[in-house]
Each structure stands twice: as structure tokens, then as C-alpha cells.
N, C-alpha and C positions, 0 to 999 in steps of 0.2 A: 781188489778192494771189496767187492760184493761178498766174496767168501769170508773175508775178515769181519765184515759187518754182520753176516749171518751167524758166525761163530760167537760174536759178541752178544747178539740178541739171545742165542741159546744159553749162554752163560748167565745172562741177566734173568732169563726165565727160570733156570735152576736155582738161582739165589732167591728169587721171589717164592718159588715153590717150597724151598727148605727153610726160608726165613733166616738165612745165615747171618744177617746183621744182628740177630739177637742171640746167636750162639756164643758170643763173647763171654757172657756171664757163666755159662756152663763150663767153658774151658778154664776160666779163672778159679772157679771153685775146686776143680780137680787139681789144678796146679798148686793151689794153696795147700791142700793135703799132702801133695808130693814134697813141696818145699819144707813144710813143717815136719814131716816124717824124717826127711833126710837131715834136717837140722838137729832134731832130737837124737838121732843115731840109734836109739834103742828100739825104734819102731820096726815093724816087720818089712817095710819097704826097703830097708837097707840090706836085707839078707834074703836067702831063699831063691825062688824062681822068678822074682820080679826083675825088671830091667836094672842092671847093675850100674849103668852110667846115668847121670842126671839128665843129660840131653835125650837119651833114649826113653827114659821114664816120662819126661815132659812131652815128647812126641807121641808116645802111646796114649798118654792122658788126653792130649788134644784131640787125637783121632777118635777115641771112644766117646768123648764129650760131644764133638761135632757130629759123629755118626748117630748117636742117640737123639740129638736135637733135630737133625735132618729127618730122621725116621719119624719122630713125632709130628713134625710140621707137615711133611708130605702125606703121612697117613691121615691127618686131619682133612686135607684137601681131597684125598681119594674117597674117604667115607662121606664127605659133605658135598660131593659133586652136584647132586640135585639141588640142595639148598643154595649153594653158591651160584648155580645157574639163574636163580631167581633174585637173590638178595645181594650177591657179590659177583656180578658178571665180569668184573675186571680181573678176577683171579686167573692164574695161568691156564687151568684146565677148561673152565667154561668159556674163556676168551679165545680158546683154540690155539694158544701158543705152545701147548704140549698136549699130546694125546694121553688119554686115561691109561692106556697100556704102558706108555713110557713112564708115567708117574708111578705106577705100581712097581715097575722095575727099579726106579730110583729109591722107592721106599724099602723094598726088600734088600737092595744093594747097600743102603745106608745101615740097615740093621746088621747085615753080615759083617760089614767093616767094623762096626762098633763091637760086636761080639769077639771078633778076632783080636782087636786091640785090647779089649778087656782081659782076654785070656793071657796076655803078656804079663799081667800082674799076678797070675796064679789061679788055681782052681776056685778058691772062694770068690775072687774078683769076677770070674766068669759067671758064677751063679748070681752074684749081685747084679751084673750087667743084664742077665736074662730076667731077673726080677724087676729091674727098672723098665725094661722093654715091655714086660707084661703089664706093669702099672700104666705105661703110656697107652697101650692097647685098650686097657680097661677104661681109662679116662675118655679116650676118643670114641669108643663104642657105646659106653653107657654112662660113665661118671659125670660127664659135662651136662647131661640132661637132668641131673639132680645136684643143684648147686652146693648143698651142704656136704655132699660126698665128693663132688668133683674138685672143689676148691681145696679141701683137705688133701686129696690125692695129689694135686699139683705140688703142695708143700712137701709131701712125703717123697715124691719123685726127685725133687731137687735135693732133699736131704740124703736119700739113698745113693744117688749117683756120686756124691762127694766121697763116699766110702769105698768106691771101686778100687782105688790104688792102695787103700789101707783100711780094711774093715775093722781092725783092732785099734783104731785111733782112740787114745785115752782121753783127749781133751775134746769134749763134745759140745761145748757152748757155741763154737762157730757153726756147727751143723744145725743147732737149734735156731740160730739167728738167720741162717739162709732159709730154713723151712718157714720161719715166721715172715721173713721178707717176701718170699715167693707167694705165700698165701695172701698177704696184704696187697701186693701188686695185682694178683689175679682177682681179688675181690673188688678192688677199685676199677679195674678194667671191665669187669662184669657190669658194674653200675654205669660207668661212663658210656659203654657201648649199648646199654639198655638191652642186654641179652635176655632171652627167654629160656626157661622160666625165671621170673624175677625173684630176687631175694625177699623172703618174708621173715617175720620175727621168729617163726619156728625154725626156719632153715638157718638163720643167723645163730640162734641158740645152739642148734645141733653142730654147726661148724665150730663155734667157740668151744663146745665140749670136746669135739674131736681134737682141736688144737691143744687144749689142756691135757688131754690124755697122752698124746704123742710127745708133747713138751716134757711132761713128767717122766716118760719112759727114756727119752734121750738124755735128759739131765741125770736121771738115776744111773744110767749106764756109765756116764762119765764119773759120777761120784764113787761108784763101785770100783772103777778101774784105778783112779788116782786121786779122787777128791774133786770138788767143784772147781777149784782153781789151783794151778801149780804152786807148790809150797815155796819154791825158790823165787817166785815172782811176787812183788807187792801187789795187793789187791787194787791199789790206786791206779795201777797201770791200765785197768779196765776203762779208764777215761777215754782211751783212744777209740775203741770200737763204739762206745756210747756217743762220742763226738761225731763219728762217721754216720751213725743213725740219725742224729739231729741234723747234720748237714744235708742228708738226703731229704729229710722232711722239708727243710727250708728251700732247697733247690727245686723239689717237686712242686711246692706251692708257687714258687716264682715262675716256673716254666708253664704251669697249667693255668695261671691267672688270666691269660688272655685268650685261651682256647677252650674248647669243650668237645664232647662227643668222641667220635673215633679218632680225631686229630689229637686230642688230649690223651686218649688211651695209648696211641702209638708212641707219643713222647714219653709217657710214664713207663712203658715197657722198655724203651730204649735206654733211658737213664737208669732204670732199675737194673738192667743187665750190666751196665757200666759200673754201677755202685757195688756189685758183688765182688769185683776185683779190689775196690777200695776197702771193703770190709776185710778181705783177706790181708791186705797190706797193714791195716790197723791192728788186726790180731797179731800178726808177726812182729810188728813194732812193740806192741804191749808185752809180748813174750821175750823181748830183747833180742830178736833175730833181725837186726837192722838191715843187714845186707839183703836178706831174702825179702824184707818189706820193701826195700828200694826197687828190687827187681819187679815185684808184683805191682808196685805203684807205677813204674815206668810202663809196664804192660797195659795198665789201665789207661794211661794217657795215649799210648800208641793205638790201643784197641778202639778207644773212642774216636780218634781221628780216622781210623779205617772204617768204622761203622758209619761215620758221617759221609765219607767219600763214597762208600758203596751205596748208601741211600741216595746220594745225588746222582750217581751213575744210573741206578735202576730207575730213577725218575725220568731219564732221558730216552728210554727204550722206544718210545713211539716217534722220535724224531732224531735227526742227526745231531751229534755233539757239536755245539757251536759255542762261541763266546757269549756269555750272558752278562 
């Protein structure tokens, strides 16, 4: 029994270090591109050296998304060990639940797994995976200390990792939405957690300019490849992703109305991750891929349930599991 409990506590420590409860959004973004590419048939994911079976493609996509997310989360704790010792002593490394050396091994291991999984989609996907990993390293080592740069970097990391399964994706509006969503969440979290350095008018202006530049570039690529919107789909179908955005705003306001600070930030990150799957389902439904939309919508429901369960379990690590 003691061995089982020790294994359980080690698992919880790994989940806390890698923040796997938040990796759900990363997986859903990659799965959205895989499902969309397979549904369209003409995209590169259906041919070449990419996994030929949908199940294999989804598995590889999940592994690369989770690997990159775990790499970024654990790298943050490894680089911030001194800061966390003073301001966040409950984190796994300063709390002594995992040694620094073990955390470094987990960080490198997660990166290697992500790169290997990314290589399953071809050479270009491998380079994009390495580019995303470099962006994560830049953010954790320097970008987060300059909010105007770091917040834009978060958006770009989220946008770029979507393209790992299919860098030639012709419909780029979903990529733009995920980038914007990630930047908005990161900005709100920065304010709610009162992170330093604080956002100033100058940094906000610089961040907005960065968002406008990359937004224009992403949209321009989509227009060059196929046009802003698929010709066979009526523009009124865009009401579905727009409704998903409005629904998130309403839910976020409702969930954050009674909390503040780090608690509010944690809730915002959790619901923001879940909503990325709902965005994907809304886009697929708008493009008339109803079966794929149903799959991703079901994944969103199951994923949110799993996130909630993991959150509850990790909250019990300091005492035995009992009926509450």
C-alpha cells in the first residue's frame, strides 16, 4: 500500500511540474488541424511521409503537443527555482517533492519525445517543432521579463504549434483566433497575478502592434493560399466561431466574478484551455464537417472532465484520499 501511495504522489508531482491539466488545449489545437486536413483531403497530411492512419496521426499529434507543453512548463520551474523558493515555495522543486536534477531530466525527456513525435509528420514538421521549442526557451529565458515581447511570443508559440501536422494549411483564420485567444489569456493572467514587470501604456501599445503585425501576416498567408474564406462555404457560417468567442467571454466573466488574484488566473487558464477545443469544433461545424466537429466537441467535454478530476486529485497530495 505504501508503494502504491508513493507512486501516486510521484505521479501527482510530475503532473504539477508539467501542468498537464492545461495541456488539453494544445492537444485539441493539433487535433483540429489533423481532422480538418483529413476532411479536406487535398492537404498534405493525407499523403507523403505523415502517418497514414487517422488514429496514428492523432496519437502523434497528442504526443507532440503534450511533450512541448510539458517541456515548457517544467523548463519554467527549472529556470525559476530561486524565484519559486521565495515566492512560490509550494511548487514541486522548492517544496522538495522532486530534485532539480530530476526536473531537468523530465524537461529534456519531454523535448526529445516531442521532437520524435513531430518528426512523424515529416521534415518540415520537425523543423516547426524545433522552432516552437526554441520559442518556448526564448520566452522562459528572456521574453517573460519583457511583457510586450513575452505575451506576443506566447501567441506565436500557440499559433506555430498548430501547424506541426500541416504547415501548408490553407485556412488560417483558426490559427489567428488561437493566437489571439492565447495572447488575451496571457495578458489577463499577467494582470490578475500582478506579475512584474507590470504592463505600462508603452508595453501595451507595443504588444498591440506586434499582434497587428502577426495577425496581418497570418491572414495574408491564408488569403494568398485560398482566400479569406472557403468559397464553397457561406460566410454566414462564421457565426459559429463568433458564438464560441462570445460564449467564452460570458463564461469567463461568470467564473471570475466571485474570485480574484491567482485563483481567478488559474480558472481563466483552465477554461481558456478547454475553450480551444470548442473553437476547433465550431470551426469544423462552420465548414460543414459535422462528424469531425462532434468528435472534437466530445473531446472537449471529456477533456474538461479529466482536467477537473486531475485538479481534484492533485489537490489531495498532502493527505490521504478520503470521502469529502
